[in-house]
N, C-alpha and C positions, 0 to 999 in steps of 0.2 A: 799721862803716858801709861800709868798702871793698867788702866782698862784696856788699852790697845794691846798690851802684852798678854792679856787673857783671851783675846779674840782669835777665832779660827774662821777663815773664809773659804767657801767652796765655790769653784768655778763651774758654771754650766754653759756649754756651747749649745744654744737652743736647737739648732738645726739637727743635732745628733743625740738629743736626750730621749725624747719619746714622741712618736708620731700618733696623734689621736684621731686623725681624720683620713688616714689611708692614702696619703699622697707621696709617701716615701721621705717626707721631710719632717723633722721634729718641730713642735710648736708650743705655744704658751698653754693651751688647754692640756697638752700632754704633760707639761711640768706640774700643773695643778693636780692631774691624776696621780702623780707620784709623790704627793705631799707626805704620805706615810713613810716613804723611804727617806725623804729629806729630813723628817723628824728624827729618824733613827741615827742620822749622821751626827746630831748634836753640835752643829756649827752655828755661828752667830749671824752670818750674812752670806748672801749668794751674789757673786759677780756674774752677771749675764753678758755674754757677747752681744753685739748690736742686733736688735730685731726691728730697727726703724726701716722706713720705706727706702729701698735700695735696688739698683739694677743687678746687684750681686756680682759685680766684676771682680771684687776682692772680698767675697764672702761677707758682705754687709758693712765693711769698713769704707765703703763708698756711699755716703748717706745723701739721699735725694730729698728727704724731708725729716728734719729732726723732731718733729712734733707728732708724727703718726707711726702707728705700728704697721709694719708690712703685712698685708693681708695673708701672705703665705704662713705667717706666724700666729695670726689671730687678730683680735680687735682691741680697742682701748678698754672696752668692758672686761675682756679677758685679763688684760694687764692689771686693771684695778682689782679684779677678783684675786689675782695672784698675790698682789701686795697685801691684801686683807688676809688671805689664807696663811701666808708666811708670817705675818704679824701675829696671828693667833698662836703660832707655835714658837714665837720669840725670835724669828729670823728676819733680818733686815735685807733690803734690796740695794745692790750696787749696780749702777748702769754704766755702760761703756760709752764714753764721750769722745767722738773723733773730730777734733777741731783744728788739726794742722791743715786738713784738706776737706773738701766736700766733693760729692759726685758732680760730674759735668751735667748730670740731669737735674741737679738742684736748681730751684728757681733763681737763686742768686746768680749762678753762672749763666743760666738761660737768659736772664734779663741783661746781663753784661754782653752776651753775644748779640742780643737784639739792639745793642747800642746805648743802653742806659748807663750814663756816665757815673752815677752813684755806685752802681754795682760793678762797674769795671774797676773801681778803686778797691774792690774786695779781693782782687787777685793780683798776682805778680805778672803784669802784662809788660813785655819788653819787645822792642824792635830788634831785628837781626843786626849783625855787624855790617859795616860798610861793604865788606867783601861778600856779603850774602850769607855768611855762616850764622849759626844760632847765637842768641844773646850771650851765652857763655858755654863753657865746656863741661858743665856738671852732668853727672850720670845719674839716672834713676836707680833707686835701690832694687827695682825689679828688672833691671837690664835696659840698655839703650840710653839715648840722651834724655835729660830731664825737662825737655821743652817740646811742646806740640803747637801746631799752628792754631791761632785763635780765629776760628771761622774763616771768612775770606778777606780778613784785614792784613795789614803789614805786621801785625803783632804775633808774638808767641806767648803762651802761658806756661808758668812753671808747674811741674808735677814731680815731686821727689819720689813718688811711687808710681802707680799705674797711670797711663794717660787719661783714664777716666776719673782720676782723683786730682783735682786742681788745688794747688796750695793756696790757702787763705792768707792775705796780707794783714798780719796782726798789728802792723804800724798804724793802720787805720782804726781810730777809736770806734768807728761805727761797727767794724767787724767784732771788736771785743764786746761791745754793747749787745750785739745779736747773740754772741756765744753765752754771755751771762744770762740773757733772757731764756735761752734753752735750758740751762741748768735750773733756773728758778721755776720754770714750767714743771719740770719733773719733781722738784722739791715739793711743789704744791700737790703732787700725786702721792706724797708719802715716802719719796725716795730719800734715803739718808747717806747713801754711799755712791761715790763716783770714781771711776777709773778713767784716767785721761791718756788716750792713745798718743804715742810718740810726742808728748807735749814739749819736750826740750828741743825740738827742731823748729819751733814756732819763731825763734829769734833770729831769723835771717836778716841780713843787712838790707838797707834800702838800695845800696849800690851793689849789684851782684857781680863780683869780679871773677875772672877765670881762676881755676885752682892750678896748683903746680903738680900735685899728685893725689891719688885717691885718699890717702890718710889726711893730708892737709885740707882736702876738699871738705871732709866732714866737719872740720873745725870752723869752716865759714858759716855753717848754719846750725851747729850743735852746741848746746850748753853756753850760749852767749849770755853776757850779763843781763840783757834786757828780759830774758825769760823769767828771772826772779821778780822783776817789776810786774810783768804780766800776771804771774801767779798770785802775788800779793793783792793785786787789784781784783782778780777773780775771786779770791778768798773773801775779801771784804764785801764784794757785791753779791755773793751768793751763799755757798755752803758754810762759809765761816760764821754765818749767823745762827747755825745749828750747833749747839754745844756737843751733840753726840754724833756729828757727821764723821764719816771715815772716807778718806780720799787717798788714792794712790796714783802716782805718775809713772807711766812707762817711759823709762829714760834710755834712749838710744846712745850707745857709746859714751856714757857719762863718766864723771870723775867723783872721787870720794868727797873733796871739798864742796863741790856743787851739790852732791846728794845730801850732805849734812845740811846745807842751807835750804834745800828743797823741803826737808822733812823735820827740821828742828822746830819744836812747838813755838818758840819765841819769835820765829821768822814769819809766822802766819802765812805759810804757803800750802803745803800738803801734809797729810799724816805720815806718808811713807813713800818709798820708791821701789819700783821693779828695776833691777839691774841684771845684766845678762852675761857678765864676764865669765862666770863659772860654767856657763853652758857653751863655751867656745873652746873648751880644753880638748875637744876631739876634732878641731879644725886644723888641718895641716897648713902650716905657714899662715894661719889666720883666715884661711879660705873655707867658707862654709861647705861648698860643694866639693868635698874631698872625703877620703875615708881613712881613718887611723884609729888605733886604740886610744882611749882617753888618757891624758897625762895626769896621773894621780897626784904627783908632787906639785904640779901647777894648780890643780884643783884646791889642794890644802893651802897653798900659798895665797890664793885669791880669797878663800873663805876667811883665812886668818886676817889678811889685810882689811877686808871690808867689814868684818865683824868687829875687830878690835878698834879700828879707827872711827867707825860710825858710833861706836859706844863712847869712845873718848870725846868725840865732837858733839854728842847729844843728838845724832841723827837716828833714823829708824828704818829698818829694812823690811821689805816683804820677803818672806822665806818660801822658796818654791823650787821644785825640780821640773814640773810639767806645766804646760799650757797649750792652747790651740795653735801656737806657732812653733812648737817643738816636737820632735819625735819623742816617743816614750822614754823616760829616764831609765826605766828598768832594762830596756834593750841596750841603752848606751853605757850604763854604769853598773848594771847588775847581771844576773844570770837568768835567762828566760826558760831554762830547762830544769835541771835537778834542784837548783836553789832559788826557784822563782819566789817562793813565799819569804824565805829568809832574807834574800837580797832586797825585796820590796820593803820589808820591815826595817832592815838596816838603813836603807836610804831615807825612809821616813824619820827614823830616830835621829840621823845625822842633822837634819834641818829643824825638826820640831823642838829640839832642846836649845836651839840657838836664840839669840836676842833678836826679836822682831815679831812679825805677825805671820803665821803659816797660812799658805793657800794650798788647798787640795783640789786638783783638777779631776772632774768627773771620770770615774773609772779607775783612778789611781788607787782608790781604797779597795779595788778588786784585784790589783796586780796586773793591769792591762799592759799588753806588749804590742810592738809594731806588727801590722798585718803582713803576712808573707805573700805580697802581691807578685804576680808573675809577668806583668807587662805594663807599659806606660798607659795602656788603655784603662787600667784600674784607677789611675790618678785623675783628679779633677782640678786641683789647685793651679792657678796661673803661674805661680812662682816655680813649681816643680816642672811644669811643661816647658817654661822658658829655659830653666837650668839644663834640662835634657838636651834641648836644641843647641844651647851654647857650648856644652861639653862636647857635643858631636862636631860642632863647627871648629873646635880647637883640635880636632883630629882623633878624638877618642872613639873607640868602637861602641856599638850599641850595648853590648853586654856590660862593659866597664862603666859606661855612662849611667846605665840603669841601676847598677849596684850602688853607685854613689847617691843617685836620687832616692833610691829605696831607703838608704840609711838616714837621710836628712829631711825628707819631705814633711811638710806641715800636715798633710792628709793623714799621716800615721796616727796622730792623736785625735783626728777629727772623725774617726770611724764611729758609727753609731754605738751608743751605750749597749752593753750586753745584758739584757734582762733575764734571758733564759737561753737554753741550748737549741732553740728551734731554728729553722732555716734563716730567718731574718733577725735572729737574736732577740726576739720578743720586742724589737724596736718598732716594727711596722708589719702590716699584713701584706704589703707589696714590696717590690724591689726598692731598697733604700737608695738615696742619692749617692751614697758611698758604700762600698761592699764591706760588711762585717766579716771577721775571721776569728778563729780560735774560741768562738762562743761555746763550743762543746766542752772546753775545760775551764773557761773563765767567764763566769756570769753571776749576776746578782743572786739569783735563786739558789744556786749551789753554794755560793760564798756565805750567804746568811745561814744556810742549813748546816754546812760543815766545814766552812773555810776558816782561816785564821787571820788573814790580813785585815779584813774589816774590823774585827774585834780588837786587833792590835792598835789600829788607828783610834778606836774609841778610848783605849787606855791612854794614848798620847794626848788626846783632847782633854780628858778628865784631869790628867796631871797638870797640864798647862793652866787650867782654871783653878786648881787647888794649891799649886806649889809656887810660892812667891819667888823662889830662886829662879824659876823658869820665866815667869812673866815680868819680873822686875830686875833680875840680876845682871851684873856685869859679866863679861866673858874674857877668858884667857886661854889661848891654845897651848898644848904641850905635846910632847913626842913629835915635834915638827919634822924631824928627819926620818921618822920611821916610814919604811917603804910600803906599808900595808895598813897601818892603823891611823885613823883620823880621831884625835882625842881633844877634848877641851873641858875647861872648868867653868862653872857658873857660881858666882859668889855675890853676896851683898855686903856693903861696907859695914853695916851695923850688926852683922850676924857671924857666929862662929861656923855655922854649917856651910858645906860646899857640896855642889853636885859635880860628879865626874862622869863624862860621857865617853864611851869607847865604841868605835865602830870599825869593823874589819871589812875593807872594801874588796876583798878577794875570796875565792872559793877554796882556800887552803888554810889550815891551822897556822896560827902565828903567836909568838910570845915576845914580849918586850919588857925591858927593865923599866920599872916605874921611877919617876923622879923621886928623889929622897923624901921630899915633903909629904908624899902620899904613902910611902912604904909603911907596912905593918899597921895601917889604920883599920879600926873597926868600922864596918860599913853596913848600911841598910840598902838592900837592892830595891830600886824603884821600878825598874822594868828590865826584862831580858827576853830576847826573842827565842831563846831555847828553853825557857821556863824551868830550868833545873837549878839555876844558881841560887844559893841560899845566902842569907845575911851571914856575915862573918868577918874574918880578917883578910885584908888585901894581900898581905905578904909583900914580897919584894918585886914580883913580876906579875904582869897581866898576860893571861893566855886566852886567846879568842879562837873559837871554831869558825868554819867557813861562814862568811857574811854575818857573823854574830854582832849583835848590838847589846851593850850592857850599860846601864845607868845606875850609879850608886850615890848614896848620900853619906858624907862623912862629917863627923864633928871634930873640930880642931883639937 
């Protein structure tokens, strides 16, 4: 576990990183061209979103061939060169494995459609009910029923996501064998990291009953006990044979006890879990397509519960604010104007000192923010387009529906990486697949020349690698009722030293009374995003400036 606590992982969305061949889409040779930048990041591993052969109905999460690189991203030779070049700078590769479903273009599904009985057992094929209705009342997570007609037969196939993504039936040992074969193929190419997409929804029952309501419906296919069995089997048959492998499961609507079991080393399942509860604190009544200010007290409560209980249970968290499925955290939880730098640094501090492995999403280290798009024509993502349509069907006017989609669309973070302030942000020489914005004030060239956010991230990464309290320590939250400050302590059982982390989540000064045990302690400042705080005595109160982040070390 020690080693895991020192790692920092960077996420690259290949489509948006760098376009090397002038087709408006990022590619693998483009990533290779930016190796010098990657070297500057000082990260240990890069998680790449899927670049396998795909019709791209869901941006590559609909895989038609698990063994080949999609020509739009490059060739297998390009991939092998990428692995080699990254290895030379000490950076590992983490690939995105999508095994809950495959594309309906995949040969497994195509063979099933052609009548091959072996492959028909790879999918959830069910007949409609006697009254002619669908096999059950489940809803797709992308809207509409979770069933689609299976060719010209009497059967329907299950798709929890887009109709082009047919769910694989993991009850069938042949399916599991094929999945393990895919992992082992990429292991043979030098891949040591794997991220498993929505892996905890693979445990659907063999009898797919109707649900009583949307919440109960999730429980019929999420986090069921058999998922643990599948993961243990997958671990033993593939990556578990590599002592230095790093794996992470994306866990949809999961629980703490399950997440402990998924990630506890003695269970031999995964290294860690991605959970999303903290990114739903600006969902009105739990509804994603809504708009409200984030609930800070709820955010604190969730961080406290997940961090402390995962620690007590021996589980391990992936720490993150941003990814390809989320709008930028800086727009949601920070200030994109006057305090853009300070709030970006504060948010980074809040998670980087926690117990777990931090993930940095490309552009986060520049302080990227949501693009200020002006119409639905600027969006590409199927989920955003469907949401706009549904909000309007519910009676919302165009303007209101657009405002909501604009605040939550996944395309927000999928905008091309800003390399410089030119027309296409230095990403491409032609119009990119998605429109970049704000590159005049946020881009790599300017940030490296005279910005402060990138350098701040470098300090965070160095501290994690050198400070045992961060990589190995336990965690305990304090100032739990404070309406503005999020604070916690990191400690080791066998050491007197402690780390105290203070973050001010708002753009106004704030003072709080310190718990008695920390009062009047002499401290060493590890990091402060205002750069003026000196070592000294804590006193009885902590005073923080707008979006200030302060981390100090005290001796008992």
